Residue frames as qw, qx, qy, qz and C-alpha x, y, z in Angstrom:
[[0.137, -0.092, -0.116, 0.979, 18.08, -15.50, -2.48],
 [0.218, 0.667, 0.639, -0.316, 14.67, -13.83, -1.95],
 [0.350, 0.578, 0.428, 0.601, 13.43, -11.70, -4.85],
 [0.158, -0.019, -0.189, 0.969, 13.65, -7.95, -4.49],
 [0.494, 0.082, 0.143, -0.854, 9.97, -7.67, -5.31],
 [0.005, -0.132, -0.986, -0.104, 7.18, -10.25, -5.37],
 [0.494, 0.043, 0.025, -0.868, 3.55, -9.85, -6.41],
 [0.044, 0.113, 0.993, -0.006, 0.98, -12.58, -5.76],
 [0.023, 0.560, 0.813, 0.156, -2.45, -12.64, -7.37],
 [0.048, -0.295, -0.145, 0.943, -2.84, -8.88, -7.66],
 [0.135, 0.652, 0.687, 0.293, -6.25, -7.53, -8.49],
 [0.084, -0.289, -0.166, 0.939, -7.14, -3.86, -8.93],
 [0.091, 0.637, 0.718, 0.265, -10.68, -2.69, -9.49],
 [0.040, -0.056, -0.108, 0.992, -11.85, 0.89, -9.92],
 [0.076, 0.600, 0.784, -0.141, -15.44, 1.90, -9.13],
 [0.038, 0.066, -0.120, -0.990, -17.27, 4.75, -10.80],
 [0.632, -0.037, -0.048, -0.772, -21.06, 5.15, -10.15],
 [0.887, -0.065, 0.341, -0.305, -22.39, 1.66, -10.81],
 [0.803, 0.518, -0.295, 0.018, -19.62, 0.60, -13.17],
 [0.693, -0.575, 0.394, 0.182, -16.53, -1.44, -12.23],
 [0.623, 0.690, -0.369, -0.014, -13.34, -1.52, -14.17],
 [0.892, -0.366, 0.209, 0.165, -10.85, -4.32, -13.59],
 [0.272, 0.863, -0.418, -0.083, -7.38, -3.04, -14.38],
 [0.134, 0.425, -0.891, 0.084, -5.57, -6.11, -12.95],
 [0.856, -0.117, -0.104, -0.493, -7.17, -9.57, -12.74],
 [0.944, -0.283, 0.170, 0.015, -4.70, -11.81, -10.94],
 [0.514, 0.740, -0.373, 0.223, -1.10, -10.77, -11.65],
 [0.802, -0.542, 0.194, 0.160, 1.80, -12.67, -10.11],
 [0.679, 0.612, -0.230, 0.333, 5.46, -12.04, -10.75],
 [0.649, -0.685, 0.073, 0.323, 8.83, -11.75, -9.02],
 [0.495, 0.797, -0.212, 0.273, 12.02, -9.85, -9.88],
 [0.835, -0.314, -0.131, 0.433, 15.41, -10.65, -8.53],
 [0.248, -0.859, 0.152, 0.422, 18.08, -8.10, -7.61],
 [0.257, -0.470, 0.589, 0.605, 20.10, -6.98, -10.63],
 [0.465, 0.414, 0.749, 0.229, 17.51, -7.92, -13.22],
 [0.115, 0.280, -0.233, -0.924, 16.65, -5.72, -16.19],
 [0.236, 0.419, 0.876, -0.035, 12.96, -6.34, -16.89],
 [0.207, 0.023, -0.266, -0.941, 10.52, -4.75, -19.34],
 [0.320, 0.445, 0.768, -0.332, 6.76, -4.86, -18.81],
 [0.065, 0.126, -0.499, -0.855, 5.11, -4.41, -22.13],
 [0.214, 0.512, 0.828, -0.084, 1.47, -4.07, -23.25],
 [0.102, 0.523, 0.444, 0.721, -0.91, -1.93, -25.22],
 [0.185, -0.256, 0.198, -0.928, -2.76, 1.07, -23.88],
 [0.732, -0.247, 0.016, -0.634, -5.35, -0.10, -21.29],
 [0.724, 0.118, -0.679, 0.011, -3.56, -3.39, -20.68],
 [0.740, -0.654, -0.153, -0.045, -3.00, -2.67, -16.97],
 [0.745, 0.183, -0.250, 0.591, 0.78, -2.06, -17.18],
 [0.053, 0.568, -0.194, 0.798, 0.64, 1.41, -15.66],
 [0.712, -0.568, 0.001, -0.414, -1.61, 0.22, -12.79],
 [0.940, -0.141, -0.189, 0.247, 0.88, -2.56, -12.18],
 [0.513, 0.366, -0.254, 0.734, 3.81, -0.10, -12.13],
 [0.281, -0.641, 0.111, -0.706, 1.94, 2.15, -9.71],
 [0.880, -0.442, -0.061, -0.161, 1.49, -0.80, -7.34],
 [0.864, 0.092, -0.185, 0.459, 5.11, -1.85, -7.71],
 [0.298, 0.455, -0.176, 0.820, 6.14, 1.76, -7.00],
 [0.261, -0.433, -0.674, 0.538, 3.88, 1.95, -3.88],
 [0.111, -0.016, -0.125, -0.986, 1.91, 4.71, -5.55],
 [0.711, -0.132, -0.229, -0.651, -1.26, 2.59, -5.41],
 [0.356, -0.223, 0.858, -0.294, -2.45, -0.46, -3.51],
 [0.254, -0.078, -0.865, -0.427, -4.17, -3.57, -4.91],
 [0.662, -0.292, -0.062, -0.687, -7.76, -4.38, -4.21],
 [0.921, -0.295, 0.227, -0.114, -6.58, -7.86, -3.31],
 [0.858, 0.339, -0.201, 0.330, -3.41, -9.87, -3.42],
 [0.613, -0.713, 0.059, 0.335, -0.03, -9.19, -1.86],
 [0.561, 0.728, -0.159, 0.361, 3.04, -7.15, -2.89],
 [0.697, -0.634, 0.054, 0.329, 6.33, -7.36, -1.01],
 [0.451, 0.813, -0.220, 0.294, 9.37, -5.15, -1.66],
 [0.278, 0.507, -0.671, 0.464, 12.63, -6.27, -0.14],
 [0.362, -0.163, -0.875, 0.278, 10.60, -8.55, 2.16],
 [0.150, 0.180, 0.405, -0.884, 8.25, -5.81, 3.29],
 [0.111, 0.527, 0.831, 0.140, 4.58, -6.59, 2.90],
 [0.044, 0.146, 0.102, 0.983, 3.32, -3.27, 1.57],
 [0.428, -0.522, -0.577, -0.459, -0.25, -4.20, 2.38],
 [0.608, -0.570, -0.477, 0.279, 0.63, -3.90, 6.06],
 [0.402, 0.008, -0.074, 0.912, 2.25, -0.44, 5.66],
 [0.042, 0.786, 0.392, -0.477, 0.71, 2.86, 6.73],
 [0.455, 0.864, 0.146, 0.160, 0.65, 5.79, 4.28],
 [0.165, -0.904, 0.392, 0.045, 3.72, 7.25, 6.00],
 [0.665, -0.333, 0.641, 0.187, 5.54, 3.94, 5.71],
 [0.704, 0.490, 0.452, 0.245, 4.70, 3.63, 2.05],
 [0.211, 0.973, -0.063, 0.070, 5.91, 7.20, 1.51],
 [0.395, -0.737, 0.535, 0.123, 9.20, 6.27, 3.21],
 [0.764, 0.065, 0.595, 0.241, 9.55, 3.19, 0.96],
 [0.555, 0.769, 0.273, 0.160, 8.97, 5.32, -2.08],
 [0.004, -0.975, 0.219, -0.030, 11.52, 7.92, -0.95],
 [0.370, -0.696, 0.614, 0.048, 14.27, 5.60, 0.13],
 [0.593, -0.127, 0.784, 0.128, 14.00, 2.33, -1.83],
 [0.573, 0.557, 0.575, 0.178, 12.46, 3.27, -5.22],
 [0.134, -0.416, 0.268, 0.859, 13.77, 5.56, -7.92],
 [0.516, 0.635, 0.557, -0.140, 11.27, 6.79, -10.49],
 [0.161, -0.261, 0.461, 0.833, 11.90, 7.86, -14.07],
 [0.446, 0.620, 0.528, -0.371, 8.96, 9.30, -16.02],
 [0.545, 0.481, 0.493, 0.479, 8.36, 9.97, -19.73],
 [0.075, 0.925, 0.214, 0.306, 7.63, 13.63, -19.03],
 [0.503, 0.389, -0.402, 0.659, 10.84, 13.97, -16.93],
 [0.514, -0.783, -0.346, -0.052, 9.01, 15.92, -14.09],
 [0.567, -0.009, -0.190, 0.802, 11.86, 18.38, -13.62],
 [0.082, -0.844, -0.276, 0.452, 11.68, 21.88, -12.17],
 [0.615, 0.684, 0.216, 0.328, 12.12, 23.99, -15.27],
 [0.131, 0.913, -0.161, 0.351, 13.89, 26.92, -13.69],
 [0.702, -0.619, 0.349, 0.043, 16.04, 24.88, -11.32],
 [0.212, 0.667, -0.683, -0.206, 19.54, 23.85, -12.34],
 [0.772, 0.152, -0.603, -0.131, 20.38, 20.27, -13.32],
 [0.320, 0.189, -0.764, 0.527, 22.23, 19.84, -10.00],
 [0.366, -0.087, 0.424, -0.824, 19.38, 21.23, -7.94],
 [0.797, 0.034, -0.237, -0.554, 16.89, 18.87, -9.67],
 [0.694, 0.113, -0.701, 0.121, 19.07, 15.83, -8.82],
 [0.151, 0.169, -0.678, 0.699, 19.40, 17.00, -5.20],
 [0.513, -0.330, -0.074, -0.789, 15.63, 17.44, -4.63],
 [0.810, -0.289, -0.492, -0.138, 15.04, 13.95, -3.10],
 [0.633, -0.065, -0.512, 0.577, 17.68, 14.77, -0.49],
 [0.031, -0.596, 0.043, -0.801, 16.38, 18.22, 0.50],
 [0.652, -0.564, -0.009, -0.507, 14.34, 16.98, 3.50],
 [0.883, -0.090, -0.394, 0.239, 17.06, 14.61, 4.78],
 [0.361, -0.908, 0.141, -0.158, 18.21, 16.01, 8.03],
 [0.810, -0.414, 0.340, 0.239, 21.04, 13.53, 8.25],
 [0.704, 0.306, 0.346, 0.539, 22.56, 14.71, 4.93],
 [0.179, -0.711, -0.020, 0.680, 24.32, 18.07, 5.08],
 [0.507, 0.794, 0.011, -0.336, 24.40, 20.26, 1.93],
 [0.101, 0.674, -0.679, -0.274, 27.93, 19.37, 0.82],
 [0.372, -0.064, 0.926, 0.008, 27.09, 15.67, 1.07],
 [0.571, 0.599, 0.469, -0.307, 23.86, 16.25, -0.87],
 [0.390, 0.804, -0.275, -0.356, 25.82, 17.96, -3.61],
 [0.070, -0.503, 0.843, 0.181, 28.42, 15.24, -3.79],
 [0.493, 0.183, 0.840, -0.132, 25.79, 12.52, -3.94],
 [0.551, 0.724, 0.236, -0.341, 24.03, 14.42, -6.71],
 [0.217, 0.734, -0.563, -0.312, 27.31, 14.78, -8.66],
 [0.282, -0.236, 0.929, 0.046, 27.95, 11.03, -8.26],
 [0.561, 0.423, 0.680, -0.210, 24.49, 10.22, -9.58],
 [0.456, 0.801, -0.074, -0.381, 24.97, 12.52, -12.52],
 [0.024, 0.570, -0.784, -0.246, 28.20, 10.68, -13.38],
 [0.404, 0.044, 0.911, -0.070, 26.45, 7.33, -13.06],
 [0.533, 0.648, 0.471, -0.273, 23.71, 8.64, -15.42],
 [0.575, 0.172, 0.417, 0.682, 26.40, 9.81, -17.93],
 [0.103, 0.949, 0.295, 0.043, 25.29, 13.40, -17.62],
 [0.567, 0.423, -0.122, 0.696, 28.01, 15.97, -18.60],
 [0.457, -0.596, -0.431, 0.500, 29.01, 17.80, -15.40],
 [0.226, -0.074, 0.091, 0.967, 29.84, 21.01, -17.25],
 [0.267, -0.411, -0.471, -0.733, 26.07, 21.39, -17.67],
 [0.372, -0.384, -0.768, 0.352, 25.29, 20.91, -13.99],
 [0.057, -0.417, -0.322, 0.848, 24.58, 24.63, -13.47],
 [0.195, -0.093, -0.528, -0.821, 22.28, 24.88, -16.55],
 [0.567, 0.091, 0.405, -0.712, 18.59, 25.15, -15.87],
 [0.499, 0.135, 0.855, 0.043, 16.65, 22.06, -16.98],
 [0.516, 0.745, 0.356, -0.229, 14.70, 24.14, -19.55],
 [0.187, 0.826, -0.429, -0.315, 18.00, 24.85, -21.27],
 [0.361, -0.330, 0.862, 0.134, 18.79, 21.23, -21.81],
 [0.473, 0.140, -0.665, -0.561, 17.93, 18.79, -24.65],
 [0.850, -0.198, -0.136, -0.468, 15.38, 16.00, -24.18],
 [0.854, 0.083, -0.468, 0.210, 18.11, 13.38, -23.71],
 [0.255, 0.325, -0.511, 0.754, 19.98, 15.51, -21.15],
 [0.530, -0.355, 0.168, -0.752, 16.76, 16.02, -19.25],
 [0.928, -0.139, -0.257, -0.230, 16.11, 12.30, -19.13],
 [0.677, 0.180, -0.538, 0.469, 19.62, 11.68, -17.81],
 [0.122, -0.370, 0.421, -0.819, 18.95, 14.25, -15.06],
 [0.788, -0.257, -0.036, -0.558, 15.70, 12.28, -14.30],
 [0.889, 0.030, -0.441, 0.118, 17.77, 9.11, -14.12],
 [0.352, 0.327, -0.526, 0.701, 20.34, 10.78, -11.84],
 [0.429, -0.378, 0.249, -0.782, 17.58, 12.00, -9.56],
 [0.913, -0.159, -0.217, -0.307, 16.21, 8.44, -9.38],
 [0.798, 0.153, -0.473, 0.342, 19.68, 7.16, -8.37],
 [0.077, 0.662, -0.366, 0.649, 20.59, 9.80, -5.75],
 [0.636, -0.479, 0.351, -0.492, 19.08, 7.90, -2.80],
 [0.074, 0.362, -0.929, -0.019, 20.68, 4.66, -3.86],
 [0.763, -0.018, 0.159, -0.627, 17.38, 2.86, -4.32],
 [0.554, -0.109, 0.826, -0.006, 16.85, -0.86, -4.41],
 [0.482, 0.473, 0.713, 0.189, 14.64, -0.62, -7.46],
 [0.066, 0.344, -0.214, -0.912, 14.40, 1.82, -10.46],
 [0.427, 0.540, 0.722, -0.068, 11.03, 2.01, -12.14],
 [0.048, -0.288, 0.365, 0.884, 10.88, 3.73, -15.54],
 [0.461, 0.584, 0.609, -0.275, 7.56, 4.57, -17.16],
 [0.600, 0.716, 0.281, 0.222, 7.95, 4.97, -20.94],
 [0.464, -0.691, 0.095, 0.546, 11.38, 6.57, -20.35],
 [0.329, -0.129, 0.520, 0.777, 12.10, 7.02, -24.13],
 [0.315, 0.656, 0.685, -0.002, 8.64, 8.11, -25.17],
 [0.132, 0.960, 0.108, -0.221, 9.61, 11.75, -25.73],
 [0.327, -0.645, 0.524, 0.450, 13.03, 11.03, -27.29],
 [0.637, 0.571, -0.386, -0.345, 14.31, 10.44, -30.83],
 [0.980, 0.069, -0.186, -0.006, 15.58, 7.03, -31.76],
 [0.592, 0.439, -0.445, 0.509, 19.30, 7.80, -31.26],
 [0.203, -0.514, 0.449, -0.702, 18.78, 9.43, -27.90],
 [0.874, -0.238, 0.024, -0.422, 16.50, 6.60, -26.87],
 [0.899, 0.177, -0.351, 0.192, 19.24, 4.04, -27.58],
 [0.302, 0.489, -0.483, 0.661, 21.73, 6.04, -25.54],
 [0.518, -0.433, 0.303, -0.673, 19.34, 6.25, -22.56],
 [0.969, -0.096, -0.092, -0.207, 18.74, 2.48, -22.77],
 [0.702, 0.356, -0.465, 0.404, 22.50, 1.92, -22.78],
 [0.089, -0.527, 0.450, -0.715, 22.61, 3.92, -19.59],
 [0.818, -0.276, 0.151, -0.482, 20.05, 1.58, -18.01],
 [0.933, 0.174, -0.303, 0.087, 22.09, -1.36, -19.22],
 [0.391, 0.478, -0.523, 0.587, 25.23, 0.06, -17.54],
 [0.428, -0.454, 0.379, -0.684, 23.30, 0.60, -14.30],
 [0.952, -0.130, -0.018, -0.278, 22.03, -2.98, -14.37],
 [0.792, 0.330, -0.411, 0.308, 25.59, -4.24, -14.92],
 [0.062, 0.493, -0.517, 0.697, 26.54, -2.32, -11.79],
 [0.182, -0.139, -0.904, 0.362, 23.94, -4.31, -9.87],
 [0.351, 0.121, 0.212, -0.904, 20.90, -2.05, -10.11],
 [0.294, 0.383, 0.876, -0.007, 17.45, -3.55, -10.55],
 [0.177, 0.212, -0.243, -0.930, 15.65, -1.95, -13.50],
 [0.318, 0.476, 0.820, -0.026, 11.96, -2.38, -14.43],
 [0.109, 0.184, -0.281, -0.936, 10.78, -0.41, -17.55],
 [0.446, 0.526, 0.675, -0.263, 7.14, -0.13, -18.56],
 [0.048, 0.383, -0.458, -0.801, 6.66, 0.40, -22.24],
 [0.755, 0.447, 0.336, -0.343, 4.38, -0.20, -25.23],
 [0.464, 0.754, -0.402, -0.235, 7.35, -0.31, -27.60],
 [0.995, -0.029, 0.058, 0.070, 8.74, -3.76, -28.54],
 [0.600, 0.584, -0.290, 0.463, 12.09, -2.21, -29.58],
 [0.229, -0.694, 0.399, -0.554, 12.49, -0.73, -26.14],
 [0.881, -0.315, 0.234, -0.265, 11.44, -3.99, -24.45],
 [0.927, 0.301, -0.169, 0.148, 14.00, -5.94, -26.53],
 [0.248, 0.701, -0.461, 0.484, 16.79, -4.14, -24.72],
 [0.587, -0.515, 0.442, -0.441, 15.89, -5.79, -21.44],
 [0.027, 0.297, -0.954, 0.026, 16.96, -9.27, -20.36],
 [0.070, 0.336, 0.926, -0.156, 13.40, -10.36, -19.59],
 [0.272, -0.120, -0.252, -0.921, 10.06, -9.24, -21.06],
 [0.157, 0.350, 0.847, -0.369, 6.74, -9.58, -19.30],
 [0.167, -0.216, -0.511, -0.815, 3.72, -9.07, -21.60],
 [0.163, 0.345, 0.689, -0.616, 0.46, -7.87, -19.97],
 [0.215, -0.164, -0.533, -0.802, -2.86, -7.73, -21.67],
 [0.582, -0.471, -0.413, -0.518, -6.42, -7.21, -20.32],
 [0.520, -0.658, 0.292, -0.459, -5.05, -7.14, -16.80],
 [0.948, -0.211, 0.239, 0.005, -3.30, -10.47, -17.01],
 [0.154, -0.632, 0.681, 0.336, 0.27, -11.59, -17.70],
 [0.896, 0.347, 0.075, -0.266, 0.07, -13.55, -20.95],
 [0.862, 0.341, -0.221, 0.304, 3.79, -14.15, -21.41],
 [0.427, -0.852, 0.296, 0.062, 6.91, -13.96, -19.19],
 [0.710, 0.588, -0.362, 0.137, 10.29, -14.34, -20.82],
 [0.468, -0.693, 0.508, -0.205, 11.74, -15.52, -17.56],
 [0.772, 0.353, -0.527, -0.036, 14.38, -18.17, -18.45],
 [0.180, -0.524, 0.719, -0.420, 15.38, -18.91, -14.82]]
């Protein structure tokens, strides 16, 4: 079976005036469907740059990245945007919710511009995603700024699920949470993985990384360890 994502010899350089910064210096990896993977590294290691490329938010300076068999290097900006919208769910440390919108409305947001999805269907899909993220439905009409950090993160997870993506990318998803809430959120990711979802978490925290089935360590723009036992 082909991997859900595959990166080959990724390099990413940033140019400023006469200086060049190499964020990635030849990264290769693959992730199969249904894996729960953590990418770990210190600040400045290149892990966020790698996540941005895996999420089609950035493109490599060289090398290839394929998502579900699609060579993203051959995609236009519009095609990359469609991949992000339909095949990737993002969960961020800062939640990125609309503060004055209800929890339900926040989860429905990725579906707003879908002409083929009438409102009732959008609402039902959002409710289903909230159930999958273990969010209490009696809080669905609460504004996100009325919710706890853990509840907001579950809304962010539900929003990532609502389009039934092939891949969920989570960037420091427990960074703003206390330890108990963090463990509960990680249990939610575990449950989603057991349902067949593919989860990739980017973190600097070894305890968070230990909850995954496979840990990839990146340092100075290179993968220095891959706990792939396949």
